[in-house]
C-alpha positions, 0 to 999 in steps of 0.5 A, spaced: 149 210 613 148 206 607 154 206 603 152 208 595 151 201 590 156 200 584 159 206 580 155 213 581 157 218 574 157 226 575 158 230 569 165 234 569 165 241 571 168 246 566 175 249 569 172 257 569 166 255 573 164 258 579 162 252 586 155 253 584 156 248 579 159 243 583 153 243 587 148 242 582 152 237 580 153 233 586 146 234 587 144 232 582 146 224 585 139 226 589 135 227 583 137 223 579 136 216 583 143 215 583 144 216 591 140 216 596 138 220 603 144 217 608 148 214 603 156 216 602 159 220 597 165 219 594 171 221 596 174 228 596 180 225 591 174 222 586 169 228 586 175 232 584 177 227 578 170 226 575 168 234 576 174 236 574 175 241 579 181 243 584 180 241 590 178 249 594 172 249 589 170 242 591 171 244 599 167 251 597 161 247 594 161 242 600 162 247 605 156 250 601 152 244 603 154 243 609 151 249 611 144 248 608 144 241 611 144 237 605 151 233 607 155 231 613 162 232 613 166 228 618 173 226 618 173 219 618 167 217 616 167 222 609 161 225 607 154 223 607 147 225 604 143 227 611 138 222 612 133 227 613 134 231 606 128 228 604 123 230 609 127 237 608 126 238 600 127 246 600 134 245 602 135 242 596 131 247 592 136 252 596 141 249 595 141 248 587 139 256 586 144 258 592 148 263 586 141 266 585 140 271 590 133 274 586 130 268 587 133 266 594 130 273 597 123 273 592 123 265 597 124 268 604 119 273 602 113 268 600 116 264 606 115 270 611 109 273 609 106 267 610 109 266 616 107 273 620 099 273 618 100 265 622 104 269 628 098 274 628 094 268 630 099 264 634 104 268 638 105 267 645 106 273 650 111 270 652 114 270 644 112 277 644 116 279 650 122 276 647 121 279 640 121 286 643 127 285 646 131 284 640 128 290 638 131 294 644 138 290 642 138 293 635 136 299 637 142 299 642 147 295 639 154 299 637 156 300 630 150 298 627 153 290 629 145 288 630 145 282 625 143 276 630 138 279 634 136 282 626 135 275 625 133 272 632 127 277 630 125 273 625 126 267 627 121 268 633 116 269 628 117 263 624 118 259 631 111 261 633 107 258 627 108 251 631 107 247 626 111 241 625 111 241 616 113 249 617 119 248 621 123 243 616 123 250 612 125 254 618 133 253 618 133 254 611 129 261 611 134 263 616 140 261 611 137 265 606 137 270 611 144 269 613 146 270 606 141 277 604 146 279 610 152 279 607 150 282 602 149 288 606 154 294 605 151 299 609 146 298 615 141 302 617 138 301 625 133 306 625 129 304 619 131 296 621 128 299 628 121 302 626 120 297 620 121 291 626 116 296 631 111 296 626 111 288 625 111 287 632 105 292 634 101 288 629 103 282 632 101 284 638 094 287 636 093 280 633 092 283 626 094 279 621 092 284 616 097 289 618 103 284 621 103 281 613 103 290 611 109 291 615 112 285 614 112 286 606 114 293 606 120 292 611 123 285 605 121 290 600 125 294 602 131 290 603 130 286 597 131 293 593 137 295 597 140 288 595 137 288 587 141 294 587 148 293 589 146 285 586 144 289 579 152 294 579 156 287 580 
């Protein structure tokens, strides 16, 4: 990995701001060209001093960047921007918008609506079988604890595109799923099963229009639920 050449400059973060602004400041090192993919970030103490924030705020921001695979942290090796970040700009954009739930929801909808239409043409019988298994798992879940099966349903559809360009978007897509999932206060298992079953049947019938329509209804329903929570906070 490449060490940064010379000094880097960061805008000081005001004390009463959220870790989101720390994320923005660190990502700006890439956007401005001060650092490149693979470069090592300043030490934790240097970042705290440069940004004017507390250690918990910095660590929360770094954890968000690590979850988005923008950075990698090693106990002895320091923190580096990932080498492949240049080939996965969607992660950077997601990092910049991590606190903007409406934007995250819309990004997920835009991606998944295109993916499900492609899935109607490309999904394999084996993938359809696994898709049905996730629906059965959700239907039989105890205490509505079906988040992982729900995410797997959407992951299978995304992976069925079998497109190397789209693959770079799938992990960030699943991160948006996790962020949205954490905002849901009351799960509706039967509603989820019905939405997923409608999508599944459209894929079995190889009907892109129906697959798109049912995925839109599903995601639109989730969006409306989450925005009600978001607007009331």
